[in-house]
C-alpha positions as CSV (number, residue, x, y, z in Angstrom):
1,M,86.7,74.9,115.6
2,T,88.9,77.6,114.0
3,E,86.3,80.2,114.5
4,R,85.7,79.2,118.1
5,Y,89.5,79.2,118.8
6,L,90.0,82.7,117.3
7,K,86.8,84.1,119.0
8,G,88.2,82.8,122.3
9,L,91.5,84.4,121.5
10,E,90.0,87.8,120.7
11,D,87.8,87.7,123.8
12,S,90.9,86.9,125.9
13,N,92.9,89.7,124.3
14,N,90.1,92.1,124.9
15,Y,89.8,91.1,128.6
16,I,93.6,91.5,129.1
17,S,93.5,94.8,127.2
18,K,90.8,96.2,129.5
19,E,92.6,95.0,132.7
20,L,95.9,96.5,131.6
21,H,94.3,99.8,130.6
22,N,91.8,100.3,133.4
23,N,93.7,98.8,136.3
24,V,97.5,98.5,135.7
25,C,97.8,101.8,133.8
26,N,95.7,103.7,136.4
27,E,97.7,102.2,139.3
28,L,101.0,103.2,137.6
29,L,99.7,106.7,137.0
30,A,98.8,107.1,140.6
31,A,102.2,105.9,141.7
32,E,103.9,108.2,139.1
33,M,102.0,111.2,140.5
34,Q,102.9,110.4,144.1
35,L,106.6,110.1,143.2
36,Q,106.5,113.4,141.3
37,Q,105.0,115.1,144.4
38,A,107.8,113.5,146.5
39,N,110.4,114.9,144.0
40,A,111.5,111.4,143.1
41,S,111.7,112.5,139.4
42,Q,113.9,109.7,138.2
43,L,111.6,107.0,139.5
44,A,108.6,108.9,138.2
45,A,110.1,109.0,134.7
46,Q,110.8,105.3,134.8
47,L,107.2,104.6,135.9
48,G,106.0,106.8,133.0
49,V,108.0,104.7,130.5
50,I,106.5,101.5,132.0
51,R,103.0,102.9,131.9
52,E,103.4,103.9,128.2
53,T,104.6,100.4,127.4
54,V,101.6,98.8,129.1
55,R,99.3,101.3,127.3
56,N,100.8,100.3,124.0
57,I,100.3,96.6,124.7
58,S,96.7,97.3,125.7
59,H,96.1,99.0,122.4
60,Q,97.7,96.1,120.4
61,L,95.5,93.5,122.2
62,S,92.2,95.3,121.8
63,T,90.1,94.4,118.8
64,P,90.2,97.3,116.2
65,N,86.9,98.4,114.6
66,F,87.2,97.9,110.8
67,S,83.5,98.2,110.1
68,N,83.9,101.4,108.1
69,I,87.4,100.9,106.7
70,S,88.7,99.2,103.6
71,L,91.6,96.8,103.3
72,Y,93.6,99.4,101.5
73,Q,93.0,102.0,104.2
74,M,93.8,99.5,107.0
75,L,97.1,98.6,105.3
76,N,98.1,102.2,104.8
77,L,97.2,103.1,108.4
78,Y,99.3,100.2,109.6
79,V,102.2,101.1,107.4
80,E,102.0,104.6,108.7
81,K,102.1,103.4,112.3
82,L,105.1,101.2,111.6
83,G,106.9,104.1,109.9
84,A,107.8,105.4,113.4
85,L,110.1,102.4,113.8
86,K,113.8,103.2,113.3
87,S,114.9,99.6,113.3
88,P,113.9,97.4,111.6
89,A,113.0,99.9,108.8
90,L,109.8,99.0,106.9
91,H,109.8,99.1,103.1
92,P,106.1,98.7,102.0
93,Y,104.5,98.3,98.6
94,I,100.7,98.2,98.5
95,A,99.3,97.8,95.0
96,D,96.7,100.4,94.0
97,E,94.4,97.6,92.9
98,I,93.9,96.7,96.5
99,N,91.8,99.9,96.8
100,D,89.2,98.4,94.4
101,L,88.6,95.3,96.6
102,S,85.5,94.9,98.7
103,I,86.5,92.8,101.7
104,P,84.3,91.9,104.7
105,S,85.4,93.7,107.9
106,E,85.9,90.4,109.7
107,N,88.4,89.4,107.0
108,I,90.2,92.7,107.3
109,L,90.6,92.1,111.0
110,E,92.1,88.6,110.4
111,I,94.6,90.0,107.8
112,Y,95.5,92.8,110.3
113,R,96.0,90.3,113.1
114,I,98.2,88.1,110.8
115,L,100.4,91.0,109.9
116,Q,100.5,92.2,113.5
117,E,101.7,88.8,114.7
118,I,104.4,88.5,111.9
119,I,105.7,92.0,112.4
120,S,105.8,91.5,116.1
121,N,107.9,88.3,115.7
122,I,110.3,90.2,113.4
123,I,110.8,93.0,115.8
124,K,111.2,90.7,118.9
125,H,113.2,87.8,117.4
126,A,114.7,88.4,114.0
127,H,117.3,91.1,114.8
128,A,116.6,92.5,111.3
129,Q,117.7,95.8,109.9
130,N,114.9,95.9,107.2
131,M,111.5,94.3,106.6
132,Y,109.5,94.3,103.4
133,L,105.7,94.2,103.1
134,T,104.3,93.6,99.6
135,V,100.5,93.4,99.1
136,S,99.1,92.8,95.6
137,C,96.2,91.0,94.0
138,T,94.8,89.2,91.0
139,P,91.2,88.8,90.1
140,S,90.9,85.8,92.4
141,D,93.6,86.2,95.1
142,I,95.2,88.7,97.6
143,E,98.9,88.0,97.9
144,V,100.8,89.2,100.9
145,I,104.6,88.7,101.3
146,V,106.5,89.7,104.4
147,E,110.3,89.5,104.3
148,D,113.1,90.4,106.6
149,D,116.9,90.4,106.5
150,G,117.3,89.1,110.0
151,Q,119.0,86.0,111.5
152,G,116.6,83.5,110.1
153,F,115.9,80.1,111.7
154,D,115.8,76.4,111.0
155,T,112.2,75.7,109.9
156,S,112.6,72.0,110.8
157,S,113.5,72.7,114.4
158,S,110.8,71.9,116.9
159,H,112.5,74.2,119.4
160,N,112.2,77.4,117.3
161,I,109.9,80.0,118.7
162,L,108.3,80.6,115.3
163,T,107.8,77.0,114.1
164,A,106.8,75.7,117.5
165,G,105.2,78.6,119.3
166,L,101.7,80.0,119.5
167,G,102.6,82.8,117.1
168,L,102.8,80.6,114.0
169,Q,99.9,78.5,115.2
170,T,97.7,81.6,115.4
171,I,98.9,82.8,112.0
172,K,98.0,79.4,110.4
173,E,94.6,79.4,112.2
174,R,93.8,82.8,110.8
175,C,95.0,81.9,107.3
176,N,92.8,78.7,107.5
177,K,89.8,80.9,108.5
178,L,90.3,82.9,105.4
179,Q,90.7,79.7,103.3
180,G,94.2,80.9,102.5
181,E,97.7,79.5,102.2
182,C,100.8,80.3,104.2
183,E,104.4,79.3,103.2
184,I,107.5,80.1,105.3
185,E,111.0,80.1,103.9
186,S,113.9,80.9,106.2
187,T,117.7,80.5,106.1
188,L,120.0,81.0,109.1
189,N,121.7,84.4,108.9
190,K,119.8,85.2,105.7
191,G,116.3,86.2,106.9
192,T,112.8,84.9,106.4
193,I,110.1,85.1,103.8
194,I,106.4,84.5,104.7
195,H,104.2,84.2,101.6
196,M,100.4,84.2,102.0
197,R,97.6,84.0,99.5
198,F,93.9,84.6,100.3
199,P,90.9,84.2,98.0
200,V,89.1,87.5,97.2
């Protein structure tokens, strides 16, 4: 059931990604060019910003190809991508031992999607200044800790976007698929820690 759920989610994401990229982005580009020709430079610039936002969403939704990439490489590429953020600032630590692990590409994708969902939630909702990503391993486990210094939340509240929303549900589903564990600790005005552990 978990695999079917996640496969459906990926298929849906890929469909939306293609629609955004091939249709919406192209329509925005056409409108932007028409406005430029009509000397409506301010509106053209605004459309350009909207088009770039849609393009970025499209790239986030599409399924990355990790068939020829290691977990260590994926983590470093993702960290490099997040390094462009001014706020919240990312403070990463990826243990060198991760480079020695041989992880199936489908598991690398699941870990990527988990991190993507968590980081997205921090950026959108936490109002954090800093976030910390720590990835280490033992002979039997991969340990991932994501922490932020944001506003935190009440983990017992059924109305919280993290505890009640699809974001956390998806994270848990992906952790279950990897036969992993996920613990969330959060305190109002003191930030959140998400601690995950996956078998190697």
